[in-house]
C-alpha positions as CSV (number, residue, x, y, z in Angstrom):
1,M,-22.4,5.5,8.9
2,S,-21.3,9.0,7.8
3,T,-23.4,9.2,4.6
4,I,-22.9,13.0,4.4
5,Q,-19.2,12.8,4.8
6,R,-18.9,10.1,2.2
7,E,-20.9,12.1,-0.3
8,H,-19.0,15.3,0.3
9,L,-15.6,13.5,-0.1
10,D,-16.8,11.8,-3.3
11,A,-17.8,15.2,-4.8
12,Q,-14.4,16.7,-3.8
13,L,-12.4,14.0,-5.4
14,R,-14.1,13.8,-8.8
15,G,-12.2,15.3,-11.7
16,G,-8.8,14.9,-10.0
17,G,-8.0,11.5,-11.2
18,V,-4.4,10.1,-11.0
19,G,-2.7,9.3,-14.3
20,E,-4.6,11.5,-16.7
21,E,-1.7,14.0,-17.0
22,E,0.2,14.6,-20.2
23,N,3.5,13.5,-18.8
24,V,5.2,11.8,-15.9
25,D,6.5,15.1,-14.3
26,A,3.0,16.5,-14.3
27,A,1.6,13.3,-12.8
28,R,4.1,13.4,-10.0
29,A,3.5,17.1,-9.3
30,N,-0.2,16.7,-9.2
31,F,0.0,13.7,-6.9
32,V,2.2,15.7,-4.5
33,N,-0.5,18.4,-4.5
34,L,-3.3,15.9,-3.9
35,M,-1.5,14.2,-1.0
36,S,-0.2,17.4,0.6
37,S,-3.8,18.1,1.7
38,M,-3.8,14.9,3.8
39,P,-3.3,15.4,7.6
40,V,-0.1,14.2,9.2
41,P,-0.1,13.4,12.9
42,E,1.9,15.9,15.0
43,E,3.0,13.3,17.5
44,I,5.7,11.8,15.3
45,G,9.4,12.4,14.5
46,V,10.7,12.0,11.0
47,Q,14.3,11.2,10.1
48,E,15.9,10.7,6.7
49,I,17.9,7.4,6.5
50,S,18.8,4.8,4.0
51,L,17.9,1.1,3.8
52,G,18.8,-1.5,1.3
53,G,20.7,1.1,-0.8
54,R,17.6,3.4,-1.1
55,P,16.6,6.6,0.8
56,A,13.9,6.1,3.4
57,L,12.1,7.9,6.2
58,R,12.2,6.6,9.7
59,V,8.9,7.6,11.5
60,T,8.8,7.3,15.2
61,P,6.1,8.1,17.9
62,D,6.9,11.0,20.2
63,A,5.6,9.0,23.1
64,G,8.3,6.3,22.8
65,A,8.3,3.3,20.5
66,R,7.3,-0.2,21.2
67,P,9.6,-3.0,19.8
68,G,9.2,-3.7,16.2
69,T,9.3,-2.1,12.7
70,L,6.7,-1.4,10.1
71,L,8.3,-1.4,6.7
72,Y,6.0,0.8,4.7
73,F,5.6,1.2,0.9
74,H,3.9,4.2,-0.5
75,G,1.2,4.3,-3.3
76,G,1.4,5.9,-6.7
77,S,0.9,3.3,-9.4
78,H,4.7,2.5,-9.3
79,V,5.3,5.8,-11.1
80,V,4.4,8.7,-8.7
81,G,4.6,9.2,-4.9
82,S,7.2,9.0,-2.2
83,P,7.5,8.4,1.5
84,R,6.5,12.1,2.0
85,T,3.3,11.7,0.1
86,A,2.4,8.7,2.3
87,L,3.4,10.3,5.6
88,G,-0.1,10.8,6.8
89,L,-0.9,7.0,6.5
90,T,2.5,6.0,7.9
91,G,2.3,8.4,10.8
92,G,-1.3,7.3,11.5
93,L,-0.1,3.7,11.9
94,V,2.9,4.7,14.0
95,V,0.8,6.8,16.4
96,R,-1.9,4.1,16.8
97,T,0.5,1.1,17.1
98,G,3.4,2.8,19.0
99,V,5.7,1.0,16.5
100,S,8.2,2.9,14.5
101,A,8.1,2.7,10.7
102,I,10.6,2.9,7.9
103,S,9.0,4.2,4.7
104,L,11.0,3.1,1.7
105,D,11.7,5.4,-1.3
106,Y,11.8,2.5,-3.8
107,R,12.7,3.1,-7.5
108,L,9.9,4.3,-9.8
109,A,9.0,3.7,-13.4
110,P,9.5,4.6,-16.2
111,E,13.1,5.2,-15.2
112,H,13.1,1.9,-13.3
113,P,10.3,-0.4,-14.5
114,F,9.4,-3.8,-13.0
115,P,10.9,-5.5,-11.1
116,A,13.1,-2.7,-9.7
117,D,10.8,-1.8,-6.9
118,V,10.3,-5.5,-5.8
119,E,14.1,-5.8,-5.7
120,D,14.3,-2.7,-3.5
121,V,11.7,-4.2,-1.1
122,V,13.7,-7.4,-0.7
123,A,17.0,-5.5,-0.3
124,A,15.5,-3.3,2.4
125,Y,14.0,-6.2,4.2
126,R,17.2,-8.2,3.9
127,E,19.2,-5.3,5.5
128,L,16.7,-5.1,8.4
129,L,17.3,-8.8,9.1
130,E,21.0,-8.4,8.8
131,Q,20.9,-5.6,11.4
132,G,19.6,-8.2,13.8
133,N,15.9,-7.5,13.6
134,A,13.9,-10.7,14.0
135,P,11.3,-11.4,11.3
136,E,8.5,-11.6,13.9
137,S,9.3,-8.0,14.8
138,I,8.7,-6.7,11.3
139,A,5.5,-6.1,9.4
140,F,5.0,-5.0,5.7
141,A,2.5,-2.3,5.2
142,G,1.5,-0.2,2.1
143,D,-1.2,1.5,0.1
144,S,-2.3,1.0,-3.5
145,A,0.8,0.1,-5.5
146,G,2.6,-0.1,-2.2
147,G,-0.1,-2.4,-1.0
148,G,0.7,-4.6,-3.9
149,L,4.4,-4.5,-3.0
150,T,3.6,-5.9,0.5
151,I,2.5,-9.1,-1.3
152,T,5.0,-9.2,-4.2
153,G,7.8,-8.2,-1.9
154,A,6.9,-11.0,0.6
155,L,6.7,-13.5,-2.3
156,A,10.1,-12.5,-3.6
157,A,11.6,-12.6,-0.1
158,R,10.1,-16.1,0.4
159,D,11.5,-17.3,-3.0
160,A,14.9,-15.9,-2.0
161,G,14.9,-18.1,1.1
162,L,14.4,-15.2,3.6
163,P,12.2,-15.7,6.7
164,L,8.9,-13.9,6.3
165,P,7.7,-10.9,8.3
166,A,5.1,-11.2,11.1
167,A,2.2,-9.7,9.1
168,I,1.1,-7.9,6.0
169,L,-1.2,-4.9,5.9
170,A,-2.4,-3.8,2.4
171,F,-4.6,-0.7,1.9
172,S,-6.5,-0.9,-1.5
173,P,-3.7,-3.0,-3.1
174,G,-3.0,-3.1,-6.8
175,V,-2.4,-6.9,-7.3
176,D,-3.6,-7.6,-10.8
177,A,-1.8,-6.1,-13.8
178,T,-4.0,-8.0,-16.1
179,R,-6.9,-5.7,-15.0
180,T,-9.4,-8.6,-15.3
181,G,-11.4,-7.9,-12.1
182,E,-15.1,-7.2,-12.8
183,S,-14.9,-4.1,-10.6
184,M,-12.7,-2.5,-13.3
185,Q,-16.0,-2.1,-15.2
186,T,-18.7,-2.3,-12.5
187,K,-17.2,0.4,-10.4
188,A,-16.1,2.8,-13.2
189,A,-18.8,5.3,-12.3
190,A,-18.5,4.9,-8.6
191,D,-14.7,5.5,-8.3
192,P,-14.1,9.2,-7.9
193,L,-10.3,9.0,-7.9
194,L,-9.2,6.4,-10.4
195,T,-10.0,5.8,-14.1
196,R,-9.3,2.8,-16.2
197,A,-7.4,5.1,-18.7
198,G,-5.3,6.5,-16.0
199,I,-4.5,3.2,-14.5
200,D,-3.6,1.7,-17.9
201,R,-1.4,4.6,-18.8
202,L,0.7,4.4,-15.6
203,S,0.7,0.6,-15.6
204,T,2.2,0.5,-19.1
205,L,5.1,2.6,-17.9
206,Y,5.7,0.1,-15.1
207,V,5.1,-3.2,-16.8
208,G,6.7,-2.5,-20.2
209,D,6.9,-5.7,-22.3
210,Q,6.7,-8.1,-19.3
211,D,4.0,-10.8,-19.1
212,R,1.2,-9.3,-17.0
213,R,0.4,-12.7,-15.6
214,N,3.8,-12.8,-13.9
215,P,3.0,-13.7,-10.2
216,L,5.0,-10.6,-9.1
217,L,2.7,-8.4,-11.3
218,S,-0.6,-10.2,-10.7
219,P,-0.5,-12.1,-7.5
220,A,-4.3,-12.1,-7.1
221,V,-4.4,-14.0,-10.4
222,T,-1.4,-16.3,-10.7
223,A,0.7,-16.3,-7.5
224,D,1.1,-19.2,-5.1
225,L,0.6,-17.5,-1.7
226,T,1.6,-20.5,0.3
227,G,3.5,-19.6,3.5
228,L,2.7,-15.9,3.6
229,P,2.1,-14.5,7.1
230,P,-1.3,-13.2,8.2
231,I,-2.7,-10.6,5.9
232,L,-5.2,-7.7,6.5
233,V,-6.6,-6.2,3.3
234,Q,-8.7,-3.1,3.5
235,V,-10.7,-1.7,0.6
236,G,-13.7,0.4,-0.3
237,T,-16.7,-0.6,-2.4
238,N,-16.3,2.5,-4.6
239,E,-13.0,1.3,-6.0
240,L,-12.0,0.0,-9.4
241,L,-9.5,-2.2,-7.5
242,L,-12.2,-3.7,-5.3
243,D,-11.9,-7.1,-7.0
244,D,-8.1,-7.0,-6.7
245,A,-8.6,-7.2,-2.9
246,R,-11.4,-9.7,-3.1
247,R,-9.5,-12.1,-5.3
248,L,-6.3,-11.7,-3.3
249,A,-8.1,-12.6,-0.1
250,L,-9.7,-15.6,-1.7
251,R,-6.4,-16.8,-3.1
252,A,-4.7,-16.4,0.3
253,A,-7.5,-18.4,2.0
254,D,-7.1,-21.1,-0.6
255,A,-3.4,-21.3,0.2
256,D,-4.2,-21.7,4.0
257,V,-3.0,-18.2,4.8
258,D,-4.7,-16.3,7.6
259,V,-6.4,-13.4,5.9
260,I,-8.9,-10.7,6.9
261,L,-10.8,-8.9,4.1
262,D,-12.1,-5.6,5.5
263,I,-14.5,-3.8,3.2
264,T,-16.0,-0.4,3.9
265,A,-19.0,0.7,1.8
266,K,-19.1,3.7,-0.5
267,V,-15.6,5.0,0.2
268,P,-12.8,5.8,-2.3
269,H,-9.4,4.3,-3.0
270,V,-7.1,4.4,0.0
271,F,-9.8,6.1,2.0
272,Q,-7.7,5.7,5.2
273,S,-5.8,8.9,4.1
274,F,-8.9,11.1,4.6
275,T,-9.0,11.2,8.4
276,H,-9.8,14.9,8.3
277,A,-13.0,14.3,6.2
278,L,-14.2,10.8,6.9
279,D,-14.9,9.0,10.3
280,E,-14.4,5.6,8.6
281,A,-10.8,6.5,7.8
282,G,-9.7,6.7,11.4
283,E,-11.8,3.7,12.3
284,A,-10.1,1.6,9.6
285,L,-6.7,2.7,10.8
286,D,-7.7,1.7,14.3
287,R,-8.5,-1.8,13.1
288,A,-5.3,-2.0,11.1
289,A,-3.3,-0.9,14.2
290,L,-5.0,-3.6,16.3
291,F,-4.1,-6.2,13.7
292,L,-0.4,-5.1,13.7
293,R,-0.1,-4.8,17.5
294,Q,-1.4,-8.4,17.9
295,R,1.2,-9.8,15.5
296,V,4.4,-7.7,15.7
297,R,6.7,-9.0,18.5
298,G,9.9,-7.4,19.7
């Protein structure tokens, strides 16, 4: 356990919370600044493409790609972020798995509130299938809001009659728009990156006047997860969203879905981004890559 690393990272992150800005433009700019400090592997190639009518980044390993596709969804509370801000995480998975990724630039609120991004996920996945990619060769992966989209996108694809992907990987997923998890209160002092006020502010822009108990907004609370593919959820104990992950895993298990809940102590939201500062970040990515390699087939 790297206690010193964890304490140093915690101190660095405090005071830089996401969603506290006065307007959306400032929030987006500050998020870019935060994520620009995250390391991006050198052993990848990046190409701008489109998928499902949306821009995307294709990320490939320099060493040559294994069969398969990781369809990646970036974080940012459905309001901020882009494939570029998540390139460190996406690239980290690509290098470790040898599987190419497509990181989707889905529509953001408030310009495009729920369910625009879920629709974009389904459209992108549908196009991958129409291109001849077998569902067992595709995995959904994402962080934070994008981690939530791995679940809600899969549910929407299932309900649209599409075959489901081989696996789902969710880093610190946001899967409860009702914000009823106990950790929203019990981890308020421990979380160095997120605040309840910031989460609520951005969530309101995304949800609007929709019912927060909608299964595509709060799958950890109300969704029937029956039929979903194997899921790996990774989360830290210093997260407001800890109970989002816990309840999602329990709900998946109750629906007879294969699920792994991987909890790392005293690390922040989407700690896997901090490979330059935290040994546990790279170790978690290694575990995630093993999960994907075992399930994605060409």
